[in-house]
C-alpha positions in Angstrom: -6.2 -29.9 -7.3 -8.3 -28.4 -10.2 -6.3 -29.5 -12.5 -6.6 -33.3 -10.7 -10.8 -32.6 -10.7 -10.7 -31.9 -14.1 -9.7 -35.4 -15.1 -11.5 -36.7 -12.8 -14.7 -35.6 -13.9 -13.3 -36.1 -17.6 -13.1 -39.9 -16.5 -16.6 -40.7 -16.1 -17.2 -40.0 -19.8 -20.8 -38.1 -19.4 -21.5 -35.2 -21.4 -22.2 -32.9 -18.1 -19.4 -33.9 -16.4 -16.8 -33.5 -19.5 -18.3 -30.5 -19.6 -17.6 -29.3 -15.9 -13.9 -31.3 -16.2 -12.5 -28.9 -19.3 -13.7 -25.9 -17.3 -11.7 -27.0 -14.3 -8.5 -28.5 -16.5 -8.1 -24.8 -18.5 -8.7 -22.7 -15.2 -5.4 -25.0 -13.8 -3.8 -23.9 -16.9 -5.0 -19.9 -16.4 -3.8 -20.7 -13.0 0.0 -21.9 -13.9 -0.4 -19.3 -16.3 -0.7 -17.2 -13.9 1.9 -18.1 -11.7 4.4 -17.6 -14.0 3.2 -14.1 -14.3 3.3 -12.7 -10.6 6.9 -15.5 -9.3 8.8 -12.4 -8.8 6.2 -11.1 -6.7 6.3 -14.4 -4.6 9.6 -13.5 -2.3 8.2 -10.5 -0.9 4.4 -11.5 -0.7 5.5 -14.2 1.7 7.7 -11.8 3.6 5.4 -9.5 4.4 2.7 -12.0 5.5 5.2 -13.7 7.7 5.8 -10.3 8.9 1.8 -9.5 9.0 1.4 -12.6 11.4 3.2 -12.3 13.9 0.8 -9.9 16.2 -1.5 -12.7 15.8 0.5 -15.0 19.1 -0.7 -11.8 21.2 -3.8 -12.3 21.0 -5.1 -16.4 21.2 -8.6 -15.7 20.5 -8.0 -14.2 17.0 -9.8 -17.1 15.1 -13.1 -17.3 17.2 -14.7 -14.9 15.0 -13.8 -17.3 12.5 -15.4 -20.1 13.7 -18.6 -18.9 14.9 -18.7 -17.5 11.5 -18.3 -20.7 10.0 -20.5 -22.3 12.2 -23.2 -20.2 10.9 -22.2 -20.4 7.3 -22.4 -24.1 7.6 -26.7 -23.4 8.9 -26.9 -21.3 6.4 -25.8 -23.3 3.6 -28.1 -26.2 4.6 -31.2 -24.5 5.4 -30.3 -22.5 1.2 -30.3 -26.8 0.1 -33.4 -27.0 1.2 -33.7 -23.6 -0.7 -32.8 -24.9 -4.1 -34.4 -28.1 -3.8 -37.7 -26.2 -3.2 -36.9 -24.4 -6.4 -36.8 -26.7 -8.9 -40.9 -27.2 -8.5 -40.8 -23.2 -9.4 -42.6 -21.9 -12.6 -38.9 -20.8 -13.4 -36.2 -22.5 -11.7 -33.2 -21.8 -13.3 -34.2 -17.8 -12.8 -35.0 -18.5 -8.8 -31.6 -20.7 -8.8 -29.2 -18.2 -10.0 -30.5 -15.6 -7.3 -30.4 -18.1 -4.6 -26.4 -18.6 -5.9 -26.0 -14.7 -5.6 -27.8 -13.9 -2.6 -25.5 -17.1 -1.4 -22.7 -15.7 -2.1 -22.8 -11.8 -0.7 -24.1 -13.6 2.3 -21.0 -15.0 3.1 -19.2 -12.6 2.3 -20.6 -10.2 4.5 -20.0 -13.6 7.1 -16.5 -13.1 5.7 -16.0 -9.3 6.0 -17.4 -9.2 9.6 -14.4 -11.9 10.8 -12.1 -9.4 8.3 -13.8 -5.6 10.5 -13.0 -8.0 13.9 -9.2 -9.0 12.6 -8.4 -5.6 11.5 -10.2 -3.7 14.6 -7.7 -5.7 16.5 -4.5 -5.3 14.5 -5.0 -1.5 13.8 -5.2 -1.0 17.5 -1.9 -3.0 18.3 -0.5 -1.2 15.5 -1.8 2.0 16.0 -2.2 2.5 19.2 -0.4 -0.1 20.9 -3.8 -1.8 22.7 -4.4 -5.5 23.2 -8.3 -4.9 22.2 -11.3 -7.6 23.2 -11.1 -9.6 19.9 -14.8 -10.2 21.6 -16.3 -6.7 22.1 -14.6 -5.9 18.8 -16.7 -9.0 16.9 -19.8 -7.6 18.9 -19.1 -4.2 17.7 -18.6 -5.5 14.1 -21.9 -7.1 13.9 -23.6 -4.5 15.0 -21.8 -0.9 14.2 -19.7 -1.8 11.3 -22.4 -3.6 9.9 -23.5 -1.6 7.3 -20.0 -1.1 5.4 -19.5 -5.0 5.7 -22.5 -5.6 3.6 -21.7 -2.7 1.4 -18.6 -3.3 0.7 -19.6 -6.9 -0.1 -21.4 -5.5 -3.1 -19.0 -3.5 -4.5 -15.6 -5.2 -3.8 -16.4 -8.6 -5.9 -17.9 -6.0 -8.5 -14.1 -4.0 -8.6 -12.1 -7.4 -8.9 -14.2 -8.2 -12.0 -13.1 -4.8 -13.3 -10.0 -5.0 -12.5 -9.6 -8.4 -14.6 -11.1 -6.3 -17.5 -9.3 -3.6 -17.4 -6.5 -6.0 -17.0 -7.8 -7.5 -20.3 -8.0 -4.4 -21.8 -4.8 -2.7 -21.4 -3.0 -5.7 -22.7 -5.1 -4.6 -26.3 -2.3 -3.7 -29.1 -2.8 -2.0 -32.8 -4.5 0.9 -34.3 -8.5 0.3 -33.8 -9.5 3.6 -32.2 -12.6 1.8 -31.6 -11.0 -0.1 -28.8 -9.0 2.5 -28.1 -11.9 4.7 -26.5 -13.4 1.6 -24.6 -10.4 0.9 -22.9 -9.8 5.0 -22.6 -13.8 4.8 -21.0 -12.9 1.5 -18.7 -10.2 2.7 -17.1 -11.2 5.9 -16.4 -13.5 4.3 -14.4 -11.8 2.4 -12.7 -9.6 5.4 -11.1 -13.2 6.1 -9.6 -13.8 3.3 -8.6 -10.4 2.1 -6.5 -10.3 5.7 -5.1 -14.1 5.2 -4.0 -13.9 1.4 -3.4 -10.9 -0.9 -2.4 -10.6 -4.0 0.0 -8.8 -1.6 2.0 -11.0 -0.1 3.4 -12.0 -2.3 5.4 -8.6 -1.5 8.1 -10.1 2.1 8.6 -13.6 0.7 9.1 -12.7 -1.2 11.4 -10.4 1.4 13.7 -12.5 4.8 13.3 -15.8 3.4 12.7 -15.7 5.0 9.0 -18.5 4.6 5.9 -16.9 2.6 3.0 -16.5 4.9 0.4 -14.9 7.5 2.9 -12.8 4.7 4.1 -12.1 4.1 0.8 -10.6 7.3 0.0 -8.9 8.3 3.4 -7.1 5.5 2.5 -5.8 5.5 -0.9 -5.2 8.8 0.1 -2.5 7.2 2.2 -1.2 4.7 -0.3 -0.4 7.9 -3.0 1.2 10.4 -0.1 4.3 7.7 1.1 4.5 6.3 -2.5 3.2 2.9 -2.0 0.4 2.5 -5.1 3.3 0.4 -6.9 3.5 -2.0 -4.1 -0.1 -2.4 -3.2 -0.9 -2.8 -6.2 1.0 -5.4 -7.0 -0.1 -7.4 -3.4 -1.3 -10.9 -4.3 -2.7 -12.0 -1.2 -5.8 -12.0 -2.2 -4.9 -14.3 -5.0 -3.9 -16.8 -2.7 -7.0 -16.4 -0.7 -9.0 -16.8 -3.8 -6.7 -19.7 -5.1 -6.6 -22.0 -1.6 -10.9 -21.4 -1.8 -10.5 -22.9 -5.1 -8.2 -25.4 -4.1 -10.7 -26.2 -0.8 -13.3 -26.1 -3.8 -11.9 -28.6 -5.7 -10.8 -31.3 -2.6 -14.7 -31.8 -2.5 -15.1 -32.5 -5.6 -12.8 -35.0 -5.9 -14.2 -36.6 -3.0 -18.3 -35.4 -3.7 -17.6 -36.9 -7.6 -16.5 -40.2 -7.0 -18.9 -41.2 -4.3 -22.0 -39.6 -6.7 -20.5 -41.1 -9.4 -21.1 -44.9 -7.4 -24.7 -43.9 -6.1 -26.3 -41.4 -8.4 -24.6 -40.6 -11.8 -27.2 -38.7 -13.3 -26.7 -35.7 -10.4 -22.2 -36.0 -10.2 -22.0 -32.5 -12.6 -24.9 -30.7 -10.4 -22.9 -32.4 -6.7 -19.9 -31.4 -8.2 -20.8 -27.7 -9.1 -22.5 -27.4 -5.6 -19.8 -29.0 -3.2 -17.0 -26.8 -5.3 -19.2 -23.8 -4.2 -19.7 -24.7 -0.7 -16.4 -25.5 -0.1 -14.4 -22.2 -1.7 -17.1 -20.2 -0.2 -16.4 -21.5 3.5 -12.6 -21.6 3.4 -12.9 -17.7 1.6 -14.3 -17.5 5.1 -11.5 -18.7 7.2 -9.2 -16.9 4.6 -10.2 -13.1 6.3 -8.2 -13.7 8.8 -4.8 -13.8 6.6 -6.1 -11.5 4.0 -6.7 -9.2 7.3 -3.9 -8.9 8.7 -1.8 -8.4 5.5 -4.3 -5.1 5.1 -3.4 -3.6 8.6 -0.3 -4.1 8.1 0.2 -2.2 4.2 -2.7 0.4 5.9 -1.7 1.2 9.4 2.8 1.6 7.9 0.8 4.2 5.3 -0.9 5.7 8.4 2.8 6.0 10.7 5.4 4.7 8.6 7.6 5.4 11.7 6.0 3.7 14.1 8.9 1.4 15.6 7.0 -2.5 15.1 7.4 -2.3 11.7 10.7 -2.8 9.9 12.4 -1.4 6.7 10.9 -4.3 4.5 8.5 -1.9 2.6 11.1 1.2 2.9 13.2 -0.9 1.0 10.8 -2.4 -1.4 10.6 1.5 -2.5 14.1 2.2 -2.6 13.9 -1.4 -5.1 11.6 0.3 -7.4 12.9 3.1 -7.4 16.4 2.3 -8.9 14.4 0.1 -11.6 16.2 -3.1 -10.1 12.5 -5.0 -9.8 10.2 -4.9 -12.3 6.5 -4.6 -10.9 3.1 -5.0 -13.3 1.0 -2.9 -12.2 -3.2 -2.6 -12.5 -4.0 -0.5 -15.2 -6.1 2.2 -13.3 -5.4 6.0 -15.2 -5.1 7.0 -18.7 -1.1 6.7 -18.8 -0.6 4.1 -21.2 -3.3 5.9 -24.2 -2.2 10.3 -23.7 0.8 9.1 -25.5 -1.4 8.3 -28.5 -2.8 11.2 -28.8 
């Protein structure tokens, strides 16, 4: 979809649309390379996704909070568009628009995490206590008691994911440049602390036990280390699937809107293409909170009680496969193991 959107924008043969189209095509190429890199993870990820979605059949109204958040998000984005139009009359329109874009990204991330916490509480209590909780009660709890953790996590988690990308890039550096290795050492040391004190897996314990974001992150990561699951959760690609689903939705919005705008208002084609991509991406990310929460609950609840009868031997078999060396997992760099051998 991103490749098709990029080709369409380039076909309009205008400087702004050409620039945006090249970005879409470059992303499509990078996405293809990423798909080749994680191809060996797909089978296990699909199996975990299938298993984690099974409890949803016991809760017929589990998708209702998503519909509520999508409706609120649509109304909020409608008002936000009016704010962007009004910002054009300010003294520094670019700065105001950038602030509005960051504000919208954070607001929709909070909405997504409200859904995440709601679903996580319902599924986690089912795994841990065998309870069939009220989805409406869990939704109200996420909007009140857990809202602060959702807001804090909405600031930290995207930053953490960005730092993961930087750390992976630094981990690929080769050579004897001491300055670059010092930078990598410093970055990876920071990543070690960040992953322990703030990660996206924390929402399960936030939902189940009402813990704060930092404490829940620490407890969850300690469970993963205790059960020797760090390699498995580190190689999970559920977040990537949710991200790429949002990109796919946004690209489809670009194809539709760009074709219409080129016909009616040619000078606004590039601007409206970026705007609709952003909106389509954000709304789809809210919808993808449900499968993401289910997968997170499966991993975290298994780490808390591996002997639970609701879990099969999928993760245990994966651990055995990794220990025998028959399956290779490329982990996300968080420590200094790579660089200690050079000292």
